C-alpha positions, 0 to 999 in steps of 0.5 A: 542471515539466519532465521530461527525456525518458528515454534508455532504457526507463524506469519511474518511481517517484512518491512523496515521498522516492523517492531513499531507497527500497531499490528504487534498489538492487534494481531494476537487479538485478531487471531483470538477473535478469528479462531486462528489458534496459538500462532504468532507474528514475526518481523523481518526488517530490511533497509530500503532497497536491500541486497537481492540476496537478502530477500531471497534468503527471507523467501527461502526461509518462509518457503522451507520452514514448516510452521511458517505460513506466509508473510505480508510485505510492505515497503519492499514489494517491488524490490523483493519481487524482482529477484524472487520470482523463481522461488514461487510456484504460483505468482498471481498474473497481476503481481507478475505483470506489476512486478510487485507482491504483498502477500506470500502464502502456502497451499498444498506445499506450494508457495504463492505470491500475489499483489493484494494492494490493487484490491486493498487500496480500492477498498480504502479509497472507497471508504472516504471518496464521495460517491461518483466523485470523479464524474461530478467534479472532473478532478484529477489524481496526483500520486506522490511515489511510484512503488507498489502501492502507488502502482496499485492505486493508479491501476484501481483508478484506471479500471474501465469498470468504473466507467465515467467515474474516473479521474480526468488525469492521473499524475505520478511523481517520483524522485527517480525515473526507473519506476516511472518508466515501468509504470508508463509501460504498465499503463500502456498495457491497461488501455484504460483511456485515462491519461497518465502523466509522470513527473521526475521530482528529485526535489520536493519543490518540484512536486509542489509545482504540480499542485497548481495544475490540479483542478478543485476536488483533486486527490493528492496521495503520499505513497512515498513512505516518507514520514514512516520509513524515512523522515520528511514529506514529498512536498514542502510547506509552501505547497498549496493543495487543490481547493475542496481536494482530498489529501490521503496519507498512506501511513498511519504512524510516524512523523507524518509531515505530509499529513500535518501539511494537509491538516494545516490547510484543511479549513482554508482549502476545504480539504478532506484529510485521511490517514492510512488507518483504514488502508492498514486494516484492509491490507492486513486482513486481506493478507491474514486471509491468504496466510491462514486460509480464513474468510474475512469479509471486507465490510459488515459486522465481522470487519467492523468488529476487527476494526473496533479491536484494532482501534482499541489498541491505537 
């Protein structure tokens, strides 16, 4: 593909349907509030699991175009990282180990890549998870999907620094096996002490069957992209969420079937149901901070104002 050179400082958004994202309305207002000057956000849309050559072309353009400052990567975090590693002068060790990246930026003529999700997913979870939840309840976590965001959440939940406040077990379910194999290998290198159980679920009813294994208070996460990047849900309407559990939909836009399924049981199962809006805020502000080399707090008055600005466009 041929990309037109940027005519002003630009940040790219690499996704599937970037034109539908709220960030297109939010970014200009954030840029003004943060004092980023006359800059723009540009989208790059790729189909799911695009050809490696297309990702290399995109990274090469970002690297060589003088006014392009960097990019946020969503959906394609693993598929882009694999064929493009050699195009980065500096790939963060955690990103290299996980084989995924979500933030591309430049410093002193060098192209940098890092996995921002391990931090943004933690910030987003902490925004709604009750204090000391895992230690109090003995609950488990089920992550539906095994892409970059799912790996990041598994890593965050496993971190030894959380001490006893970690899930009793982490389940990860995915429709294909290679990413499950990769995650098991990664988990072994973390030596976290939190058991990981992977499940091959080529059909949604197989994912339904995992839910009865979960004790009350457990977390169920849709990290598949279904509902936004592709239609549907990783569960069927017959799935029964754990009592007093937490249901987290990583997406905030689209036909969010998983979110609707959880809301339908919100009262009967005493669920806390969360969409991906706060995750959207943290994900974008962390990468904007990288791309434009500007300090953006993760909490406090500045973050609250950025949240208010974004909410006004929702």
